[in-house]
N, C-alpha and C positions, 0 to 999 in steps of 0.2 A: 788867357786861361791860367788861373793861378796854380792849378794842379800840375806838377812836374812829373809825377811818377804813376799816379793812378788815374788813367784816362779812359778806362773801360767801364762799362756799366753792367757787369755780370750780376746775376741774381744773388742777393744776400739774404733771402727770405729765411734761411735756416737760422739766422742770428736774430730774428725778430724778438725784441724784448718781451718777456712774459710768456714766451712759448717754451723753448727748452731752457734758455737763460732766464732765471727768475727775476722778478721785479716786484716792487711794492709802490703804492702811491707816494709821490714825493721824490722818488728816485728815477731820474730820467735816463734814457738811453743816449748814447753818443753816436753820431753818424759813422758807420763802419768805414765808408770810403775815406772820410776825413781822418779817421784814426790811422788808416793804412798810409795815407800821405804823410802824416806826422812821423810815423815809424820809418817809412822808406827814406824820407829825407834825413832822418837821424842816422840811419844806417849808411847813407851816402857820405855824410860828414865823417863818420868813423872810418869808412873805407878810404877816404882821402888821407887819413892818418896811418893807413896800412893795417887797420884793425878790421878783420872780417870774420872772426869766430863768433860763436853764440854769446849773447850779451846778457847781463843782469838788468832787468827792466823793473822800474819802480814807479808807483803812483802814490804820492803822499796825501792826496785828497780823493780816495778811490770811490767813495759812494758805494754803489751796489757791486762794483767790480766789473761792470759791463764792458768798459773800454778794454781793460786788461784781458778779460776772458775772450773777447773776440780776437784780439791780437794773438793770444796764446794758441787759439785754434788755427789761425791762418799762417802764423810764423813760428810754429813750435820747433822747427829745426834751426831757427836763428836765435832762439832764446834759451838761456841756461837756467835762469832764475826769474821768477815773478814775485815781487813783493808789493803788498798793498797795505796802506794804512789810512786811517781817517780819525777825526776827533769824535765821531758818532759811533758808539758801541754797536747800535743796531745795524748801522751801515756796514761795519766790519764783519758782523755775523753773516749778513747777506752776501758780502763779497767772498767770504770763506766758502759758503755753499756754492756760489757760482764758479769760483776758481777750482773747486773740487771736480767740476765737470771736465777739467783738463786731464783727468786721470781716467783710465779704463774703468776702474772700480766705481768712481763717482758718476761717470756717464751711464754705466749700466744700471746703477741704482736709480738714476733719473728716468731711464727708459722703463724700468719696472714700475716706478711710481706713476708714470704717464699711462702705462698699460692698465694698471689697476683702475685709474680714473676713467679710462675709456670703457673698460668692462662695466663699471658702475653707472656711468652717466651717458655713455654712447655719443659724446660730443665729437663733431668732426674736427674741432680745434685740437683735441687730444690726439686724434689719429694723425693729423698733419704734424703735430709736434713729435710724435714717435718717428715718423718718416725723416724729419729733420735731424733728430738725435742720432739715428742710425747713419745718416750721411755724415754728420759731424764726427762720428766715431771713427770713420775711415781716415780722418785727418790726424788721428792720434797714434798711428802706427809708428813705432820707434821713437815716440816722444818721451823725454825724460826730464821735463821741466821741474825744478824744485820750487815749491810754493811756500809762501810765508805771509801771514797777515798779523797786524798788531794795531792797537788803538793808541793814538797819541795826538798831541798838538804839533802840527808840522812846523810851527814857528819856533820850537825849542830844539836847539842843537843837541843838548844832553839827552832829551827824550828820543830823538831820532837815532842817535848813536846807540842807545840801549836797544831800541826796537830793531835796528838793522843787523845787530849781532855780528858786527865785523864785516858784513858785506858792503862793498863799495859800488853803488849803482853806476852802470855805464850809460844807460839811457833812462831819463826821467820823462814821463809823459803824463800830463794831468789836465783835466777839464776843471778849472778852478771855479769856486763859487761865484755866481753872478749876483750883483746887488739887486737886480730886478726880480730874481726868483729865490735864490738861496744866499744867505749872508755868511761871511766868515764870522766865527765866534770863538771865544776862549772856552776853557774847560768849565768855567763858572757861568757860561751862557752869555757873557757880554759881547755885543756886536762890535766888529772891528772893520774899519774902512778897508776896502779891497786892495788899494794901492799899498797901504801900510802893511797889511797882512802878507801880500805877495812878496814885498821886499824883505820882510822878516823871515819868510820861508826860504827865500833864496840865500839869505845870510846863513841860516841854520844849516842848509844843505852843503854849502860851499866846501867846507873842509872834509866832508864825508864822501864826496864823489870820487869816482875813479879818474885817473889821468885821461884826458881827452874825452871826458863825459860830455854828453849832449843833453840839454834840457829843452823840451818842447811843451809849451803851455798854451792852452786855449782859454781865452778870456772874453769878456764883452768887447765888441769892436771899438768902443770908445776908450778902452784902457790900454795905454802904451806901457809895455813891460820894459824896464831898464834897471840896471844895477851896476854899481861901480866895479864889482868883482866879476862881472860877466861881460863877454863880448856878444853883441847881438849879431847873429849870422843872417837871419832872414825873418821877415814877417809877411803875412798875407791875410787878407780879409775874405771870409766866406760867409755870406748872409749876416747873421747877428754876431758872428764870432771873429776874433782876431787870433791868429796863430803866430807865436813867436818862438824862434829857435835861438838858444843861447849856448855859449861855451864858457866854462869857468876860465878866468884869466889869472 
């Protein structure tokens, strides 16, 4: 069994994509159990260094922000900052609306929106979403995560430095583009090979990370992530995905 930390199968229906957490065609959800494993393993590596306080979490290819939003709800007491960026402006706007759910004000606004839709259309899906949102609201008690989103090319060190505004990520978690579904591309739309783009992103991030930072990346299972400036700590394959944990060297 490749999972080391998340071996239970509790219900995660509250986090169904398109229910409370918004989605659009072309933006896929990430398995919550796998996201938790990536985060828990990253926390364990930090704990081995004597670091156990709330961390700054960053996703440089955030898409809809689904992965970060689910982690924010489940681990809000272990996260101080959540930062999300993407090269796609529309994706960043969607991520911003989803990350806003991690605030009482944002989640209450979503509950009111769902209540209006239920009153208008009477759909059971809206009623179930309201129930999920109220359950999710209980997880936000005493949460004080600072949120930030920006649009940029994750392969540019200068652009990342500007976007991060001095914050040094302590955990980076990202579901990178898969060539079979979504391609890496530059600001001018040119398609970039996944191995090349991943290496460029890791190079751009290297000097911007906190000491003892952990990077956890999900790629297609055929893609082996390696970089001269990072130590590979662990990798595992789950279905079509390969998960790799790295530490800057």
